[in-house]
N, C-alpha and C positions, 0 to 999 in steps of 0.2 A: 583803543584800551576800555575794557570794559569796568565802569564803576566799581570800586573797590578791589578790582585785581590789582598788584603789582605791572609797573612796567616791564617791558619786553628789551633786553640790553644785546646787541650784537656786538660782540668784541673780535676785533679783526685784528690778530699780532701772530709772528712767525715765532716767537718766542714761549716755548710750553710752560715754562715756568711763569710767566708773565701772566700767560692765559689762566693756568691754575691758580693764581693769587687772585687775579681780578675776579673770576668765577665764583670764588670762595667769599671774597669781601662782599659782591653782590647780593648772591643767595642769602648770605647773613643778615643782609638789610630788607629780603623779602623778594627781591628781582627775579624774574625770568633771566636765563642767560641762554644766548646762542652763542657759538663760537665758531671762527672761521682763521684758518693758517695762511690764508695768501686771498691777493685780489680778486682772482675769478672766484673763488668759493665765497667770499664776503659780498660780490655782488649777486651770486646766485642765490645765498641765504636772503639777503634784504630783500630780493623780488618774492621768495618763496616765504619766508616767515613776517614780512611786515614789520619791521622792530619798530619800538617808540624812539628809542635813540642809538646812535652807534657810534662805537668807539672805535679808530681807527688809526693804525701805525702808517707812517709815511713809507718806511722802505720794506717791500714785503715781494715776495716772489709773485709770476705770473702776470701782476698788474700791480702797479705802485698804488700806494694811499691816497695819492693826488690824483690818480688816473679815476680809481675809485669814487674819489668825492665828487669828480666834475661828471663821472656818469650817473651817478645818486643825485645831483642837484640838477642834473639834465633831462630826469626822467619824471614826466608828471605824476605817477604814483607817490615816488620816494623823494619827490624835492622838497618838501616841508618836513620831513624826516630830520631833525637836529643832527649833525655830527661833531664829535671833539676828535680833534686829532691830538692822537697820544704819540709823541715822535721823539727819536734822540735827536732830531735835526734842531738845530736852535740858529740857524742864521737868520737873520734878517728877513734875506729874500724867501727863505723857506717859509716861515711865517705868514709874511705878507701875500705870499703865491697863494696859500691855503684859504686865508681869511678871505680873498679877492674871488675865489672860487666858490666860494658859499660856507667853509668850516665856521659853524657856531661857537667854537671854542679850540684853544689850543693849549696843550701842556707839553712840557718836556720833561723827557725821562733823564735821570731818575726824578721819578714823581711822590708827592705824598698820597697815598691811597683814598686818606678820608676828604684831600680838597677835591681828588676825581669825585666822589660819590656827591659831595655837595654839589658841586658844578652840575653832575647828573640831574640830581633832584631839582635843582633850579630848573634847567631847561626842560625837563620834563613835565614839570609845573607850568610853564609858559606855554609849552606846546598845548597843554590841556586847556588852555584860556584863564588860568587862575594864576595871579600877579603876585 
């Protein structure tokens, strides 16, 4: 991330309305937004665009979010990229599994957009070495 430039956020969700809402909220805060609608596209865009942070739904076509998370965290280039799981799955085993596989945060849908934005800002600042 270039100094002074806003962070690049990759949002991966198969719900077009949620993608649109998230894109609107993030752009309003000055973020650059990249969208993916399934796990395969999420991985391709993560590798191609090098986002600063990734927001990932657990239940997506082609590759689910947990599989995508494991692939990102296992990739030497992408492994340091913070990943926030944003999903309707709220069972303890789902949350623990995602955190064990390297998720940096976990939010359950329905979520508060401002809370997500605050969590993203915190993780991006931490990634940039600012605490």
